[in-house]
N, C-alpha and C positions, 0 to 999 in steps of 0.2 A: 887390657883392651887393645884391639887391633887399630893401628894408626891408618891414616888415609894412604900413606905410601905403601903400607903392607897390603891394603886392599887392592891397590893398583898393581903391585908386584904379583899378587895372587892371580889377577885376571891375565896379565901379560904372560905369566908362566904357563897358561893354558892354551895360548895361541899355537896351533899345530904347525909343523914344518909345511911349507908350501902355501901358507895363508898369511894374510896381514890383517891388522885392525887399525882403525883410525884412532887418533887421540880422543875424539868425541865418543866413539864406541867404547873404548876402554873406560872413559870417565863414567859413562852411563852404566856399564856393567859393574863398575866399582861402587856405584851408589849415588852418583850425582852427575847428571849430564853437563853441569856447569864447571866441572873440574878439568876440562881439556888442557888448560895451561898447567894445572897442577900435575897432570900426567907427564907433561914435558919436563917439569922440574924433577919429578920422581925418577924418570928414566935417565936424566942427566946425572943423577946421583946413584944409579944402579949399583948395588953392592956386589952382584955376581951375575955377569953376563951369561954364564953357562946355564944358570937356573932361570934367569929372567931375560928371555930373548928380545930385548928392546929393539933390535934391528927389524922386527916384524911389525913395528908401529910406524904408520905413515900419516900424512895430513889428510884432510877431508877430500882433497883432490887426488890422493894417491901418490903424492910427491914424497920422496925420501928427504931426510933432514940434511940440510947443507952443513950443519955443524954436528953431525953424528958424533957422539962423545967417544966412541970406541974406534977412532980412525978416520973419521970424516965421511963425506957422502959416498966416495968410491968404495969404501969398506962396507958400508951398509948395502950398496948395490951388489958387491961381491958376495956377501953373506946371503942375501935374498936369492941371487942367481944360483948359488950352490944348492939351494933348497928347491929349485925349479920354478921360482917366481921370476917372470920376465919383467925386466925394467927397461923401458924405452924412454930416452931423454929424461932420465931421473924420475920417471912416473910409472906406477903400477896400475894395471887395469883392475879397478875395484869390482867391476861386474864379474870378473873371472876369479880374482884371488881374495876377495873380502871374506873374512871369517864370520860366520853367522850362527855359531853354536851358543848355547847357553853355558854359563859357568857355574861352578860351585864356589860359594863364598864361605 
């Protein structure tokens, strides 16, 4: 049986380069819109950043994580910028970069 974390990792692994998703969107797509905090816990325990691009997950306002687990806020900004996502004052424009595709579970 697939765990909640596995469902979350599956969704996050499908976010394409150049796009972001919010914690709430990941939660919803993983099966429960109330899992936003669980998404945070799962990403903090990400077993493989190369397969599960947690840097592409931002908060509902588009803000990057102050305590990004793989190097802090500046590293998350660097990773997003390298993929063409513009980050201004720690914030991503969700109207421009929010991922809106369906996922395969």
